[in-house]
C-alpha positions in Angstrom: 66.7 60.5 67.3 67.7 59.2 64.0 65.7 60.1 60.7 64.4 57.3 58.5 67.2 57.9 56.1 69.6 57.2 58.4 68.2 54.2 59.6 68.0 53.1 55.8 71.7 53.4 55.5 72.6 51.6 59.0 70.2 48.7 57.5 71.8 48.3 54.0 75.3 48.5 55.7 74.3 45.6 57.8 73.1 43.8 54.7 76.4 44.7 52.9 74.9 46.6 50.1 74.0 50.1 48.9 70.9 51.8 48.9 69.0 52.6 45.5 67.5 56.1 45.5 65.3 56.9 42.9 64.5 60.5 41.8 61.4 62.1 40.2 60.3 65.7 39.8 56.8 66.2 42.0 54.2 66.5 39.5 56.0 64.6 36.5 54.5 64.0 33.9 51.0 65.0 36.1 50.8 65.0 39.9 48.5 61.8 39.7 51.0 60.0 37.4 53.8 60.9 39.7 52.4 59.1 42.6 51.7 56.0 40.5 55.4 56.3 39.3 56.7 56.2 42.8 54.7 53.2 43.6 56.2 51.2 40.8 59.8 52.4 41.9 59.2 51.2 45.3 57.5 48.0 44.2 60.5 47.4 42.1 63.1 47.7 45.0 64.1 51.2 45.3 64.9 51.8 49.0 64.4 55.6 49.2 62.8 58.4 47.0 64.2 61.6 46.1 61.4 64.3 45.3 62.5 67.1 42.9 60.7 70.5 43.4 60.2 71.7 39.9 62.2 75.0 39.2 62.1 77.1 36.3 65.8 77.6 36.3 67.5 74.1 36.9 71.1 75.4 36.0 72.5 72.1 37.4 70.5 69.4 35.7 70.8 67.9 32.4 68.2 68.1 29.5 66.3 64.9 30.6 65.7 66.5 34.1 65.2 69.9 32.9 62.4 68.7 30.4 60.7 66.8 33.1 60.6 69.9 35.3 59.3 72.2 32.6 56.5 69.8 32.0 55.7 69.5 35.7 55.7 73.3 36.1 53.5 73.6 32.9 51.2 71.2 34.6 51.2 73.5 37.7 53.4 71.7 40.1 54.6 73.6 42.8 55.2 73.2 46.5 51.9 71.7 47.3 52.5 68.7 44.7 56.1 68.5 46.4 54.8 67.7 50.0 52.0 65.8 48.5 54.3 63.5 46.9 56.6 63.4 50.0 53.7 62.2 52.1 52.6 59.5 49.4 56.3 58.1 49.3 56.6 57.9 53.0 53.1 56.6 53.1 54.8 53.6 51.1 57.2 52.8 53.7 60.4 54.3 52.3 62.5 57.2 53.4 62.1 60.4 51.4 63.9 63.5 50.6 63.3 66.6 48.6 65.7 68.1 46.3 65.4 71.7 45.7 67.2 74.8 44.3 67.5 77.1 47.2 65.5 80.3 45.5 62.1 78.4 45.7 62.9 77.5 49.3 63.9 81.0 50.2 60.8 82.2 48.4 58.6 79.9 50.3 60.3 80.7 53.9 63.1 78.2 54.7 61.8 77.6 58.5 58.2 76.8 56.9 59.8 74.5 54.4 61.8 72.6 57.2 58.7 72.3 59.3 56.4 71.4 56.0 59.2 68.4 55.0 59.2 67.3 58.6 55.3 67.4 59.0 55.3 65.3 55.5 57.2 62.7 56.9 60.5 63.5 55.0 63.8 62.9 56.2 65.8 65.8 54.7 66.5 68.0 51.9 69.2 68.1 49.4 70.4 71.8 48.4 72.8 71.7 45.2 73.1 75.3 45.1 73.4 76.4 48.5 76.8 76.9 50.3 77.7 76.2 53.9 79.0 79.6 54.2 75.4 80.9 53.4 73.6 78.1 55.1 73.9 78.7 59.1 70.4 79.7 59.3 69.2 76.8 57.4 71.3 74.6 59.6 69.4 75.8 62.8 66.1 75.5 60.9 66.7 72.0 59.9 68.1 70.7 63.0 65.0 72.2 65.0 62.7 70.0 62.6 65.2 67.2 62.9 65.8 66.7 59.1 69.0 66.0 57.4 71.0 68.7 55.3 72.4 66.8 52.3 75.2 68.9 50.1 76.6 68.1 46.8 80.2 67.5 46.3 82.3 67.1 42.9 85.5 65.9 41.9 86.5 69.6 41.4 85.8 70.1 44.9 89.3 70.7 46.8 90.4 68.7 49.7 89.8 71.7 52.3 86.5 72.6 50.8 85.5 68.8 50.8 86.2 68.5 54.6 84.4 71.9 55.0 81.1 70.8 53.3 80.9 66.8 54.4 81.1 68.0 57.9 77.9 69.8 57.6 76.1 66.8 56.0 73.9 64.4 57.6 71.9 61.5 56.1 74.2 61.2 53.4 76.8 63.2 51.0 75.9 63.4 47.7 78.8 62.9 45.4 78.7 63.9 41.6 80.0 61.2 39.6 80.4 63.6 36.5 81.9 67.0 36.2 79.2 69.2 34.7 75.1 68.5 34.7 73.1 65.3 35.7 71.6 62.6 33.3 71.9 59.3 32.5 75.4 58.4 30.8 76.5 55.2 28.9 79.4 54.7 31.1 80.4 55.7 34.7 82.9 58.3 35.3 86.3 57.2 36.6 86.1 60.2 38.7 83.4 58.8 41.1 85.6 56.1 43.0 88.3 58.6 43.3 85.8 61.2 44.8 84.2 58.8 47.2 87.7 57.7 48.5 88.4 61.4 49.1 85.1 61.9 50.7 85.7 58.7 53.2 89.1 60.3 54.2 87.0 63.6 55.3 83.8 62.0 56.8 82.1 58.9 58.2 78.8 60.0 56.8 77.4 57.6 54.1 78.2 58.8 50.5 75.7 58.4 47.5 76.6 58.9 44.0 74.4 60.2 41.4 74.5 62.1 38.1 74.8 59.2 35.7 73.8 55.9 36.8 71.1 54.1 34.2 71.9 50.2 34.1 72.0 47.3 36.4 76.0 47.2 35.7 76.4 50.6 36.5 74.4 50.2 39.5 76.7 47.3 40.6 79.8 49.0 39.8 79.1 52.1 42.0 77.5 50.0 44.7 81.1 48.4 45.1 82.2 51.5 46.7 79.5 53.7 47.5 76.9 53.6 50.0 74.1 54.8 48.0 73.3 55.0 44.1 71.0 57.7 42.9 69.0 57.1 39.8 66.9 59.8 38.2 67.1 60.4 34.4 66.8 56.8 33.6 63.3 56.6 35.4 62.2 60.1 33.7 63.4 58.6 30.2 61.3 55.6 30.5 58.1 57.9 31.1 59.3 60.2 28.4 59.5 57.4 25.8 56.8 55.2 26.9 54.3 57.4 28.9 52.8 56.7 32.5 50.1 54.4 31.5 50.2 50.5 32.4 53.3 49.9 29.8 55.2 52.8 31.1 54.8 51.8 34.9 55.7 48.3 34.2 59.1 49.3 32.6 59.6 51.5 35.7 59.0 48.6 38.0 61.3 46.5 35.9 64.1 49.0 35.7 63.9 49.4 39.5 64.1 45.6 39.8 67.2 45.5 37.7 68.8 48.4 39.5 68.0 47.0 43.0 69.7 43.6 41.8 72.5 45.7 40.8 73.1 47.2 44.2 73.1 43.9 45.9 75.6 42.4 43.1 78.0 45.4 43.9 79.9 43.7 46.9 
């Protein structure tokens, strides 16, 4: 049986467009606010939600996401908030995944975590710092709960490594469009298309590009060659600059509408 995430990519392919995936750390800036932000994203046209599990040492994230995670943690966000927001997102009718470093999953209990994601209606888990060599147990646990395992590849990934990692991915393959940490950029890296082309030579699994998209034009550019466009820092910056009140939520929805149009204009 396919996951809601897999069904989404079948749907967007039939519509000849990319999927728009919005990222938000659970509990940012507060848990109550994060629920309203996710609602605004979805109302604006986001096709799927990626929920970040706030972690104290987010080494692969840029300053915007790091600051948001720190704020969420300081407000008490933890695993309960992750599953709560996951259920809320799924309740709005869109597929949702969790993005988490491996340490908090291991601390919680990976089998228990997989079961909780599935129970909350989640489609999968992105594990950016877990290698495929270390994930045999996780593979079995995720498969037992029928959730997708999503790994991250970068331009620096060798072809041999790319083939190995992508063969273990389901749902989608997370392509890092820029070397280094994540965050909204002024232009999309030229490495992105080359990386997606390499992934397509290795796998038929859908490819979603993150780590840099913040405008409609960038979303359109990435959507011309990728199956999914992931946007995180741009949404977070709106809240950091305008708050999570009526004005901020209105801007979140407007940004989502613009990005949603972008992914549809890309083909």
